[in-house]
N, C-alpha and C positions, 0 to 999 in steps of 0.2 A: 366603418366607424358609424355611418348613419344607421345601419341595421342594429348595431349594439345600442346606440342611443335610443332608437325607437323601442327596442325590447325593454330597456331600462325604464322608459317612460310608461310603457304598458304595464310593467310589473308594479311600478309605483302606484299607477291608477287602480290596479286590481286590489292592492293592499289597502288603499284609501277607501275604496268602495266596500271592501270586506269589513273594515273598521267601522264604517258608517252604519252598516247593517247589523253589526254585532249588538246584542242586548246590553243596555247600560244598567249596571247595578248601583242602586242608590246607596249613598253612604248612610250610616246610622244617624238618626236624629240626635243632636247634641244638647238641645235645650229642654230642660225639665222645669215645670212649674208645679209646686206643691201647695195644696189648699187644705187647711185644717177644718175640723168640725165644730160642733157646738160645745160650749163650756170650757174649751181649751184654746191655746194660741199656737202659733206656728213653731214655737220652740220644741214641741214634741217631735218634729220632723228631724231634729238634729242627728240622730243615729243614721237615718236613711240618707240625709244630706251628705254626711261625711263619706259614706260609701260611694255615692254617685260622683262626688267631686274627685275622690281618689281615683275613680275609674275614668276620669276625663270629661265628665259632663258639666255643663254650665247650669247651675241650679238656682232657682229663685223661689222664695217662700212668701206666699200672700199672707198678710195680716188683715183679715177682713173684720169689720166692726161688729158683726152679729146683731145688727139693729133691724135689718130687714133683708129679705132675699134680694131685693133690687139693689140695695147698697152693697151687699156682699158680692153680687155679680159684677157690679161696677168696679169694685176694688180688684177683682180678679182680672177683668178685661184691661184694667190700667196696667197691670203687670204683664199681661200678654202683649200689649202694645209695645212694651219695652224689649221684647225678644227680637233677635236679629235674624230669625228664620223659623223653620219648622219646629214645632214644640209638642212635647208630650205633656198633657194636663192630668194631674193626679189629685185625687181627693180622698179624704177619710170622712166617714159618717155623714152628717148633714152636708158636708162639703160636696157630696155626690150630687145633691140637688143643684148646688152652685155650678158645678162643671157641666151638668146636663144643660143648663141655660147658657153658660159662658163658652161652652165648647164649640159653638158654631163660629167662633172667632177664626178668621182665615189663617192665623199662624198655627192653629191646633190641627195635628194630623193623627192623634191617637189619644184615647182616654183610658185612665186606670182608676178603677173603683176599689178602694181598700176598706173593707167592712163598711160599705157606703150605700146610701140610697141612690136609686136611678129611676125616678118616676117618669111616666110618659106625659105627653101633653094633656093638660086638664086634670092630672093627678097631683096629690100632695102626700107628704110623709105621714101625716096624722091619720088620714083615711086609710092608707095602705097598711099602717101598723095595727089597725083594728082587726083586720082579717088574719094577720099573723103577728099577734102581740109579742112583745119582748118580755123577758123575765122581769126586768125592772119596771116596766109600765104597769105590771099587774100587782106591784107591791105598794100598798097604801103609804103615802107620805114620802116615797123615795124621791120623787121629783117635786120640787117646791116652787112656789110662785111668789114673786114680789108684788107689792101693791100696784106697781106700774106695768104689770103683765110681762115680766121677764122670768124665765125658768132657770133653775140650777139644780144640780144633783146634791142630795143630802150628803154632806161630807162623811157621815157615819157609814154610808154604804159605797162610797166612791171606790175604795180599794177592792171590795168583793165584786162589785157590779161593773165597773168601768176598766179596772186595771189589775185584775187578780194575779196576773203573771209578772207584775212589776214589784220591785222591793217596796215594802210597806212605807218606808220613809219617803220615797219618791212619790208614791200614790197619795200619801197624806199631804205632801206639799202641793201637788196638783189639785187636790180636793179643796185646799184653802186658797188657791190662786185662780179659781175658776172665773171665767167671764160669763156673767149672766147673759142669757141669749133670749132675744125677743120671742115670745110664744108664737107670734104671727108667722115666723119663718117656717114653722112646721106645717102650717095650714095654707100656705101660699102655693097655688097650683102652677105647674110648668106651662110656659107659653111655647117652648120649643123643646125638643129632645135630641141633643147632639149625638147620642149613641145610635140614632137612626141613620146618620150619614157619615159617622166617623167610626173606625174600628175601635173596639174596646177590650179591655182586660179586666178581670174581676178577681178579688181575693175574698174568700169566705173565712171569717174567723170562727173556727169550729165551736168555741165555748163562749161566744158573744152573748152577753146578757142585755146589752143596750139595744141592739137590733137583732131580731130573731134570725138565726142563720138560715132558716128556711126562706125568709123574705129576701135575704141576700142571694140565695140560690135562684129564686124566682126572677129577680131582677136580671141576673147575668145570663140565665137561660133565654129569657125573652129578648135581650139585647144581642144575643149571639156572641157573647164575650168569651174570650179564651180564659177559662176559670181555673184558679188554683185554690184548693182548700187546705188551710193550715190547722191541723187538729190540735185541740187544746188551747188555742190562742184566744185571749180575751179581746174585748173591743179595742184595747190599746196595742193591737198587733203590730202597728207601725213602729212602736217603741220597743216592744218586747222581742219581736222577730225581724229586726231591720234587714238582715241579710236576705231573708226570704222575700220580703217586700221589695227590696232594691232589685233582686233578681227578676221579678215580674216587670218592674219598670224598665229595666234594661232590655228585656225581651221585647217590650213594646217599642222601645227606641230602635231596636235592630230591625223590626219587622213592619212598622208603620211606614207607608210610602208617602213621601212629601209630594 
């Protein structure tokens, strides 16, 4: 009886030790925070939001004021503070600068750039865009300025330049519901670059007229991002190709390590 008992205890101990030394596989990250870009609001994320929620993720959408980079980063960090654990932080367009700053938040374990800027410390979007100018930036009068130094896209070119692969009626509504964005946000330099310390994923919109696709490629190569290129996609890729975008976000959620 004693021998059997001792053997049982030894076996149990061996199993316990084996279990303790076995590699632990982290569960996929379940929190996703989505950040919009200039001139639009968070409602454009609805198609991606619906897919992620259907697939079991907890998704929050930031509605930043677009009045300054500092204010937009603060708005994003406020939502990150509300998350209950590891989070994937996703951005479109100018939102990439926002998450480059806000992504150092301790809840963030991965970054996803969707046709987005990803400047380094000391860099800003305006200066980087001069080296690799976008189609729109080279068209006289396409980007308009208000007397108090806010920028917006001429509604007449919104469909062709921002959202060519969306239905015309949808693009026209977005053109006339724009949020004018402080010109200063584009020339404010980064003080940190979260992509240097957090894993990142990048989506290149192949037919982007708002950000030069070559600039997107440059950003993601420099950051070491896992990059997906969506051929023929406009700057509104997050609306026109939501399944492709959601797939990249879910890949980040499966592979970023908390």
